[in-house]
MARKOL-810742 format. One record per residue (C-alpha): y, x, z negated. Coordinates in pm, whole numbers, padded with zeros to 5 digits, always signed. Layout:
<sites>
YXZ ...
</sites>
This chain:
<sites>
+11777+13435-06505 +12036+13190-06319 +11751+13080-06086 +11517+13054-06356 +11759+12829-06553 +11642+12464-06560 +11939+12246-06677 +11683+11925-06766 +11432+12136-06945 +11671+12264-07144 +11846+11931-07235 +11439+11819-07303 +11360+12097-07563 +11703+12027-07735 +11638+11663-07759 +11284+11751-07879 +11423+11976-08140 +11688+11739-08272 +11416+11462-08303 +11117+11669-08463 +11341+11796-08711 +11543+11507-08809 +11902+11685-08700 +12221+11498-08679 +12267+11387-08314 +12611+11549-08341 +12470+11892-08411 +12441+11954-08024 +12834+11948-08036 +12858+12255-08301 +13053+12536-08181 +12829+12781-08329 +12499+12654-08202 +12670+12623-07853 +12765+12968-07870 +12418+13120-07951 +12274+12904-07635 +12542+13054-07404 +12503+13413-07558 +12102+13366-07473 +12167+13234-07126 +12548+13216-06980 +12398+12943-06725 +12424+12672-07037 +12819+12698-06972 +12814+12757-06619 +12582+12469-06534 +12730+12260-06828 +12430+12190-06978 +12579+12128-07317 +12551+11728-07431 +12763+11515-07668 +12592+11288-07933 +12631+10991-07730 +12452+11150-07447 +12147+11285-07712 +12104+10900-07810 +12074+10815-07460 +11837+11075-07372 +11646+11017-07656 +11635+10606-07547 +11524+10722-07204 +11230+10954-07319 +11102+10692-07538 +11109+10451-07260 +10898+10693-07062 +10696+10759-07340 +10674+10394-07405 +10518+10345-07046 +10249+10635-07115 +10157+10424-07439 +10089+10130-07265 +09859+10249-06976 +09671+10449-07242 +09606+10184-07458 +09550+09909-07191 +09290+10194-07044 +09135+10236-07332 +08747+10101-07356 +08767+09960-07694 +08949+09739-07940 +09264+09805-08107 +09309+09749-08468 +09654+09725-08652 +09760+09839-09021 +10128+09753-09126 +10333+09750-09437 +10715+09701-09536 +10971+09933-09639 +11341+09978-09687 +11521+10296-09555 +11758+10501-09723 +12042+10376-09517 +11945+10003-09610 +11743+09867-09322 +11454+09666-09424 +11154+09700-09196 +10933+09362-09283 +11058+09260-09546 +11032+08882-09555 +10712+08723-09466 +10787+08528-09144 +10952+08834-08996 +10661+09042-09075 +10437+08824-08842 +10713+08802-08588 +10785+09191-08569 +10412+09260-08538 +10368+09028-08251 +10675+09156-08082 +10519+09519-08090 +10205+09374-07965 +10349+09220-07699 +10572+09513-07628 +10262+09730-07536 +10113+09458-07380 +09781+09449-07585 +09725+09083-07702 +09381+09074-07537 +09296+09399-07704 +09376+09298-08076 +09077+09309-08328 +09111+09364-08703 +09389+09439-08943 +09402+09652-09221 +09680+09556-09510 +09762+09594-09863 +09669+09293-10105 +10057+09126-10095 +10030+08753-10071 +10292+08755-09792 +10032+08934-09581 +09798+08618-09593 +10043+08422-09474 +10158+08657-09211 +09796+08690-09070 +09792+08302-09033 +10087+08304-08823 +09942+08593-08620 +09606+08452-08619 +09704+08101-08474 +09925+08277-08215 +09638+08525-08091 +09360+08242-08129 +09166+08356-08393 +09104+08251-08771 +09367+08513-08947 +09163+08562-09258 +08835+08653-09099 +09052+08951-08949 +09214+09051-09253 +09089+09387-09420 +09233+09509-09753 +09335+09866-09792 +09095+10007-10002 +09322+10263-10137 +09542+09991-10259 +09250+09809-10438 +09162+10130-10623 +09481+10205-10720 +09521+09863-10883 +09197+09929-11064 +09233+10304-11151 +09621+10188-11326 +09421+09883-11501 +09208+10187-11651 +09522+10414-11732 +09754+10123-11861 +09583+09795-11892 +09797+09459-11889 +10125+09431-11685 +10075+09756-11505 +10365+09645-11257 +10609+09555-11517 +10542+09860-11708 +10607+10077-11405 +10946+09902-11291 +11062+09965-11622 +10985+10338-11652 +10979+10523-11304 +11249+10709-11181 +11424+11032-11075 +11626+11101-11364 +11499+11251-11743 +11327+11018-11952 +11575+10813-12193 +11441+10795-12536 +11323+10422-12479 +11131+10528-12165 +10976+10833-12338 +10850+10579-12645 +10701+10344-12361 +10500+10616-12202 +10391+10755-12563 +10237+10398-12666 +10001+10435-12341 +09830+10716-12529 +09724+11036-12424 +09815+10997-12062 +10163+10836-12137 +10198+11160-12376 +10082+11412-12096 +10334+11186-11855 +10632+11275-12115 +10539+11634-12122 +10520+11678-11744 +10829+11499-11677 +11013+11702-11962 +10868+12020-11799 +10963+11948-11443 +11313+11833-11489 +11384+12154-11679 +11466+12466-11449 +11419+12653-11810 +11116+12503-11885 +10940+12543-11544 +11032+12919-11520 +10891+12960-11895 +10588+12832-11798 +10531+13058-11466 +10628+13356-11672 +10352+13268-11941 +10107+13278-11643 +10233+13593-11496 +10197+13796-11815 +09846+13674-11878 +09753+13761-11503 +09953+14089-11586 +09689+14196-11879 +09383+14062-11720 +09135+14336-11585 +08987+14077-11358 +09150+14120-10978 +09093+13739-10908 +09316+13663-11207 +09588+13924-11141 +09596+13810-10756 +09677+13419-10870 +09988+13296-10821 +10166+13048-11120 +10117+12689-11079 +10374+12421-11163 +10282+12102-11348 +10242+11797-11137 +10414+11482-11161 +10257+11155-11149 +10486+10835-10969 +10440+10453-10872 +10359+10516-10532 +10114+10821-10465 +09738+10693-10498 +09580+10818-10803 +09893+11039-10892 +09760+11031-11265 +09471+11188-11166 +09599+11504-11005 +09860+11517-11303 +09563+11507-11551 +09378+11755-11355 +09667+12008-11303 +09701+11985-11698 +09382+12075-11769 +09378+12372-11579 +09712+12509-11739 +09634+12361-12085 +09617+12721-12247 +09974+12783-12096 +10114+12457-12201 +10000+12513-12540 +10159+12874-12536 +10519+12723-12373 +10525+12448-12648 +10491+12718-12933 +10729+12990-12749 +10988+12676-12669 +10949+12541-13044 +11033+12934-13168 +11350+12953-12925 +11505+12620-13020 +11434+12679-13382 +11581+13036-13378 +11917+12877-13196 +11904+12606-13463 +11844+12771-13785 +12115+12821-14002 +12184+13135-14247 +11988+12964-14557 +11674+12950-14304 +11696+12583-14256 +11760+12369-13932 +12109+12276-13885 +12204+11912-13986 +12220+11710-13672 +12045+11907-13469 +11760+11692-13295 +11428+11834-13164 +11381+11805-12830 +11095+11565-12705 +10869+11834-12601 +10808+11976-12964 +10849+11664-13147 +10536+11663-13360 +10404+11293-13260 +10435+11405-12908 +10194+11674-12897 +09882+11660-12734 +09571+11702-13010 +09231+11802-12923 +09115+11454-12944 +09400+11370-12687 +09244+11624-12461 +08925+11476-12512 +09033+11141-12410 +09208+11312-12105 +08874+11480-12004 +08708+11167-11995 +08997+10967-11815 +08955+11232-11548 +08606+11214-11501 +08620+10828-11457 +08934+10869-11227 +08722+11139-11033 +08499+10838-10892 +08775+10707-10720 +08856+11013-10487 +08731+11053-10123 +08687+10706-10021 +08579+10609-09700 +08262+10373-09707 +08394+10045-09823 +08116+09827-09967 +07926+10150-10116 +08226+10263-10287 +08237+09918-10440 +07917+09963-10556 +07960+10278-10693 +08252+10229-10874 +08126+09919-11044 +07841+10071-11148 +07986+10353-11280 +08263+10165-11507 +07969+09964-11635 +07769+10303-11738 +08095+10411-11914 +08119+10060-12109 +07742+10074-12243 +07868+10448-12354 +08150+10303-12569 +08029+10478-12911 +08036+10817-12711 +08378+10812-12616 +08688+10903-12775 +08905+10588-12881 +08605+10406-12735 +08734+10060-12780 +09068+10102-12660 +08889+10283-12357 +08635+10004-12311 +08902+09732-12286 +09070+09933-12003 +08722+10004-11854 +08672+09654-11844 +09020+09550-11685 +08954+09827-11415 +08619+09643-11348 +08739+09292-11329 +09007+09420-11076 +08749+09587-10833 +08533+09268-10880 +08798+09025-10788 +08850+09248-10452 +08478+09329-10442 +08440+08907-10371 +08681+08918-10086 +08455+09125-09880 +08254+08835-09747 +08584+08693-09618 +08558+08902-09326 +08266+09042-09110 +08416+09392-09046 +08281+09551-09354 +07905+09446-09356 +07915+09523-08965 +08036+09888-08997 +07787+09956-09268 +07493+09792-09085 +07563+09993-08783 +07587+10321-08960 +07283+10508-08862 +07210+10654-09211 +07222+10326-09380 +07141+10029-09149 +07016+09713-09318 +06809+09907-09569 +07098+09965-09761 +07147+09614-09799 +06791+09545-09877 +06812+09830-10145 +07140+09721-10327 +07137+09378-10287 +06817+09241-10344 +06900+09007-10638 +07119+08834-10411 +06933+08768-10080 +07187+08505-09989 +07437+08760-09925 +07206+08962-09727 +07129+08661-09486 +07493+08530-09448 +07582+08951-09363 +07310+08944-09118 +07436+08617-08974 +07785+08734-08932 +07650+09078-08766 +07430+08846-08528 +07701+08625-08461 +07951+08896-08318 +07671+09083-08142 +07558+08779-07925 +07913+08615-07915 +08118+08941-07817 +07892+09222-07668 +07539+09110-07563 +07670+08993-07229 +07965+09209-07175 +08006+09428-06868 +08013+09791-06959 +08114+10123-06754 +07990+10409-06849 +08217+10644-06998 +08177+11044-06981 +08087+11155-07367 +08217+11456-07537 +07960+11571-07821 +08148+11790-08063 +07978+12089-08211 +07727+11996-08510 +07837+12094-08850 +07640+12149-09124 +07581+11875-09345 +07821+11909-09705 +07629+11776-10006 +07758+11625-10331 +08114+11705-10386 +08171+11457-10621 +07936+11185-10806 +08044+10950-10519 +07965+11162-10265 +07604+11224-10421 +07571+10842-10449 +07653+10787-10081 +07442+11062-09974 +07136+10959-10170 +07174+10593-10049 +07156+10717-09672 +06871+10536-09472 +06526+10732-09520 +06634+10963-09802 +06393+10818-10027 +06226+10580-09807 +05859+10520-09743 +05702+10521-09417 +05702+10149-09437 +06091+10146-09440 +06091+10329-09113 +06132+10012-08927 +06436+09791-08993 +06333+09422-08977 +06687+09264-08948 +06708+09179-08638 +06339+09047-08614 +06442+08673-08519 +06630+08791-08248 +06331+08928-08027 +06452+09040-07685 +06297+09313-07504 +06616+09381-07312 +06814+09372-07659 +07003+09716-07757 +07068+09516-08112 +06702+09459-08156 +06546+09781-08035 +06844+09981-08183 +06729+09841-08537 +06343+09976-08457 +06444+10288-08347 +06507+10468-08630 +06490+10876-08579 +06437+11107-08885 +06757+11278-08806 +06947+10950-08837 +06948+11015-09221 +07143+11354-09174 +07432+11175-08984 +07757+11201-09168 +08004+11113-08857 +07870+10781-08718 +08160+10789-08440 +07989+11124-08276 +07634+10960-08338 +07766+10644-08101 +07924+10856-07860 +07609+11035-07792 +07424+10676-07767 +07658+10531-07536 +07415+10567-07217 +07111+10423-07403 +07328+10159-07603 +07623+10097-07380 +07704+09745-07537 +07597+09809-07896 +07770+10159-07881 +08082+09984-07798 +08041+09712-08051 +07968+10003-08345 +08270+10231-08243 +08477+09900-08259 +08385+09849-08607 +08335+10203-08709 +08708+10294-08614 +08862+10012-08826 +09078+10188-09091 +08942+10098-09416 +09308+10178-09541 +09658+10175-09466 +09758+10487-09607 +09893+10600-09252 +10147+10333-09324 +10278+10520-09627 +10296+10834-09488 +10491+10727-09183 +10731+10573-09442 +10776+10919-09599 +10836+11098-09263 +11126+10837-09191 +11257+10867-09533 +11331+11214-09449 +11554+11092-09111 +11723+10836-09314 +11915+11034-09546 +12272+10925-09690 +12435+11141-09423 +12322+10933-09147 +12424+10591-09265 +12494+10465-08926 +12167+10504-08749 +12027+10169-08662 +11686+10045-08724 +11586+10069-08345 +11713+10424-08324 +11481+10501-08620 +11182+10356-08471 +11240+10527-08142 +11257+10878-08300 +10954+10827-08530 +10773+10721-08198 +10892+11068-08041 +10804+11244-08331 +10444+11145-08353 +10401+11184-07988 +10515+11561-08034 +10270+11579-08370 +09986+11449-08139 +10083+11680-07808 +09838+11959-07912 +09539+11747-08034 +09592+11528-07720 +09594+11844-07487 +09261+11969-07657 +09088+11630-07599 +09204+11632-07261 +09082+11960-07177 +08749+11896-07352 +08717+11562-07137 +08810+11696-06793 +08567+11990-06865 +08313+11735-06954 +08348+11500-06623 +08394+11826-06418 +08023+11934-06520 +07868+11593-06478 +08037+11480-06140 +08094+11820-05982 +08475+11746-05905 +08651+11997-05732 +08954+12035-05963 +09202+12166-05661 +09092+11846-05434 +09091+11562-05713 +09292+11669-06018 +09606+11439-05887 +09362+11141-05862 +09170+11182-06223 +09276+10929-06444 +09194+10939-06833 +08900+10731-06940 
</sites>
């Protein structure tokens, strides 16, 4: 045991545990923890392997510096362009990250320079804040490109704005600022929500139940009783569900709140009946009347009950909102949602509260159309769609047939990028890894059905099978021209265009590089929000002395840890691939092998 103990490895494991689980640095000094270590291996004490909180901080910084050098090497050796998403956040211990616009550009440029990737920067995906427009002007001027042309807009943020216009109408942000919080609803807040119709009434019900342990346990008990008396083994095996609380940050949280309420509807009705009965039993006097001064809780007040008509409105609202889910293909998604909202506007007479819903549907349509018109400001969207083997230029010919000038502009944008940046570029063949083929999944929802029916060739005639987009640029050695004419029946089945282009690298080395560069641009900046949530668990009130740099360092190391298994799996597959292709002798060459 003494010979096998590695003091440095022990400390590395301890540091990793502290960082990954957001422990205080001083936990390494806890007497009880040290006793556990010494019991498991006396060498911890004998070799003085214990560390103080200051040593923890230093070792974390050293680990980060090593990690940073590895990241710099990997980024600079990667064959493609690098795309960036950034956003602002204020930590729980009062550190602001990218709060003021000039700071945004300066901080982003500092990160770019730190990792030495100026020459590889391509496109940015940001939310719709106006500060980001100014920041992109500064970044573009510094890096030598027009900021607006490289600025993509987070699709999730745009759809969220449209969905909230559908739910709440005008002044969405002002409304949310006045009602969202962690405490129980005040009477004024409750009234604000109730005026928003069935969605607001449901929100009030969900918040009331969510904030009450008693009501939560009652709802669970009602579901358990239902399961016990059922003869269906699947129902008996089900676990009780809680309500889902919506909020002002999670995308489409109201949709998930409504969907859960639809599942729980019979149990919610029984809960209200049971809760009303208990309250009346507790507040009824000897004469059988409710005691004077007793105020009915919000949940059982008559005006707050969800009627059959209200549930119908919620069903329709959920149906519309379901169109906003599972988003990836930006331009087809805009087209689908705009058409979908048009359909609902035309069905006003069939809808419950038709006039009210039509107004909000129109507001949602206008919000989508506002941002759809900005798609042309950057070539990133049309290029990604045109180089998707299952869509190609035929998608534009079918869906933009009323706007030939849009098609011509899009073709010119793609052509300019191809001939300026990729047509004559030097390429070195990289070993490719072909993932296992997956069975196609069809029609998960209306959007997926729309996208799959839009695929190149699904309804194409024989005349459609040659794409004419690149005909003006005829060149026997032009990969772009050749690929546009090189449609294969299997292309219509492609669901993952990244896998497709990796398989085509040998045949189209330059065009595949262009396609992979554009198809890897993030359609949404949701990863920023996820990182903020993770970082928020680190910056509790008990850790108010953490500075911004240390927060950033620990978050980078956390990400490295979470990606280790994925990287190892990828590296193993890559090594096996190049070994098969090159016939390497691993025992002789493993030290010289480098990642692509």
